N, C-alpha and C positions, 0 to 999 in steps of 0.2 A: 307805605301801604301795609295795612294790617292783614296778616294771614288768617285763614279760617281756623287753623289749629290754635293760634294765639287767642282768638275770640272764644273758642270752645274752652280752652284751659281757664281763661279769665272768668267765664261764666260759671264753670264748675267750682272754682275757688270762691267766688262771691256767694254762690248758692250754698256751699258748705258752711261758710261763715254765718250766713243768715239762718241756716238750719239749726246750728248750735244755739243761737240766741232764741229761736222759736221753741226749741226743746226745753231750754231752761225756764222760759216763761210758762210753757205748758205744764211742766212739772210743778212749778210754784202754784199755778192756778188750780191744778188737780188737788194738791195738798190742802189748799185753802177751802175749796168747795167741799171736800170730804170732812174737813175739820169743823166747819161752821155749825152743823147740827149738834155735834157733841158739845162744842163750846157754849151753845145756846142753852143746853140742858145741864151745864156744869153748875153744881151747887157750891163750888169753892172758887177762890181766886186763882185762875189758871197760871198767871205769871208769878204770883208771890206765895202761893200755898205750897206746903211741903207734903200735904196729904195726897195719896194716890189710891183711889178706890174707884176702879172703872170696870168691875166685873158685872155689875147690875145696870142694865141699860136704863132702868127706871129710877135709879138713884145714883147718878154719877157725881162724884166729888173728887176732882183730880187737879193737881197743880204740878208745874214743871220745875219749880225752883230747886228742889233737892236733886233731881236728875241733872239739871243744868250745872249745879255746883260741882257734883262729882265728875261730870264730863270735863269741865274746864280745869278743875284742880288736878285730875290725873294726867290730862294732856299737857298742861303747863309743867308739871313735875317731870314728865317724860322729856319735854323739850329742853328743860334746864340741864338734864343729863346728856342729851344727845348733841346739843350745840357745841360744847367744847371738844367732845370726842370727834365729831364730824370735822370741825375746824382743824384739829391736830392731824387727822388722817389726810385731809385735803392738802395741807401744807407739806406733809411728809411726801405725798405722792408727786406734788408739783415742784417742790423746791429741794428736796434732799435725796429721795430715792433715785437710784439709777434706772434708766428706761427699761432695762431688761427685767427689773423687779417691779417697777411701778405699774406696768400694764397688767400682768397677771394678778397683782394685788388689787388693782382697781376692779378687775373682773370678779374677783371673789366678793368684794364689798357689794357690787351691783347685783350679784346673785342672791343676796339676802332678800331682795325684793321679790324673788321668785318663790320663796318659801311660803306655803299656804298659811293663812292666819290660824287655822286650827292646830297646826303643828307648833306654832309659837305659843298658843294657849296651853297645849298639853305640856310643852317644855317648861313653861312658867309654873304651872300648877304642880307637876310631878317632880321635876328636877330642881328648878331654881328656888322654889319656896322653902324646901327643907334646908338648902344651903344658906339661905338668907336668915333663917330663924335665929342663930346666935347673934347676928348683926342687929336685927330688929329688936331682939331682947335687950342688948346693951344700950341701944339708942333710947328705948322706952324707959329703962331704969335710970340712965345717966342724964338724959335730956327730956324726961317726961314733963318737966315744968314748962317746956315750950309747947304751945298748942299743937303744932304739926307732928310732934313726937309723943303726944299724950296717948293714954290707953284709948283704943278705938271702940267702935260699937260692935265688933265681932272678935272672936278669939284670935289673937295675933299669932299664936303658935301654929295654927294650921296654914298660915301664909297666904290666905286668900284675901289680900288687902290691896289698897291702892298702891302701897309701896312696891309690891311685887308686880302689879299690873303696869305701873309707871316704868319700871325697868324694862319690862318686855316691850312696851310701846317704844321706849327709847331705842332699842335694838331695831325695831321695825322702821323707825324714822331714819336711821343712819343712811340707807341707800340713797334716798331722794335728796337729803340735805348734803351728803358728801358729794354726790355726782354733780349737782348744780354748782356747788362751791368750787369743786375741782375745775370745772369748765371755766368758771369766771376767773380763777387765779391763773389758769393757763393763758388767758387772753391779756394778761398784763403786758404792756408794750415792752418789747425786748430792749429798745433804746433806753428806756428809763432804768431798767434793771442793770444793763451794761454801764450806763452813766454813773449809777450809784456805786457799782463795783470799782469803776475807774477812779472814783474819788476816795477810794480806800474804805468803803463801807464793808462791814462783815456781812455774812449771810443773814443773820438775824436782823441787822440794821436795814438791809435791803427789804426784808419781809415787812418790817415795822413801818418803813417810810415810803415804800412803793407798792408792794403786793397787797397789804391789808387795806390801805386807803382806796386803792383801785377797786378791790373786790368787796368792800364792806356792804354796799347796797345789795349786791347779788347774794351775799352770804345771809343777810337779814331776810331777804325775799325768800331764799331757799328754806330758811328756818320757819317762816310763816306758812309756806306750803306744807312743810312737815307737820306743823301744828294742825292744819286743816285735815291732814291724813289721820292724825291721832284722834281728833274729835269724832270722826266717823267710824273708827274701828269698832267692830262688833264681836266677832266670834272669839277672838283671843281674850278680850275683856270679859265676855260672858262666862267663859270657862274659869277664869282666874278669880274674879270677884265673888265673894260670898254674899248672898242676899240677906237682907235684914229689914226688920220693921222699924228700926231706930233711925232717926234722922242723921244726916251727915254732920259731923262735928269738927271739921277742919283738921282731922288727924290723918297722917299717912297710913295709919293702922286701922282705918275705917274700912268697912265693906260697902255694899250698896250696888247701885246700878247707874250706868251712864244712860243717856237717852237711847243710844243705839242698842245696847244690851237689853234694856227694858222692853223695847219693841220686839227684839228677837225672842226673848223668853216667852212673850205672850202671843206670838204670831199664830200658834195653833188654836187660840181661843177667839179668833176674829170671826165669830158666827153671827154678829149683829153689827149693823152699820154704825150705830152710835158708839158701841164699845170700841170698834175699830177706829172710829173717828177720834176718840180720845188719844189713842196712840199716834194717829196721823197728825194730830195737832202738835204733839211733842216732836214728831219728825219734821214738821214745818219749822219749828224753832231751830232744830239742828241744821236744816237746810239753809235758813237765813244766816245762822252763825257761821257756817262753813263758807257761805258766799261772801260774807263780810271779811273773814280772815283772808280769803284768796284775793279779794279786792285790795286789801291793805298790802299784801305781798306784791301785787302788781304795781301799787303806787310807789314803791321804793325804787323801781327802775324806770318808771315813765319819765321821759325827758332827758335821760342820761345817754349821751351819744355812745359811750363805750358798750352799752347793752343793746343797741339798735342793730 
């Protein structure tokens, strides 16, 4: 016999799940409806043009390609930095650190998520950028023949580059990637670990043959969720990156705008529906990109019993 409380809880749970789906669809529909008038009046190729001229509602010519490239490039750079650091922290906390140290250390890492974005942005622009200047100078001089270390489209010495923004984003990604990876590694079956130790495996061999294979899918999924977080970061990136009229040139020492920071910079000028629609169209691209990244993250753990 089903109790009334069980029915009520089941209804609330199902309703909550349906509500989330409805909200996502509603947001996508709103963005599309608001973007269509601007896209219809666009005099440039929205997906492949690097031009962005959306100030005059009667002469719109805007493309999202340059913004998309800066968004993805800075986020992937941040992820490349954050992934090995997060993996090392998670392994240390679950496999090496004593419990009395692991718990408070984990709390400190988790607290990084509570720091406001604007604080990260100010720290990156005021504190980190001058510290990185000698490093970026050496990379530019010694490895400038490699496109990603070539001279960028802004003055590298001021530090307002993708290089600085990427490092700040990497710090911002650490809490989510570390927390999920730590939880996954903690769920490694004790019998497998003890069996490997009983066979004479060293601690590293246990990690390599048991912990990492078990947690690989969760670690990759956590990293993809972190990438989704980086793609949508706004305030910190807006503070750090220098604006420029030059196109993105695939250098870490470029400036520019991500989709999110471009929208934030122009938010005060949304006094016309078509002008606002141009930025909403860019936001729609970011919405779809983030949705795809999160779907990919979910796909890594679907069907795996250890994550159910």
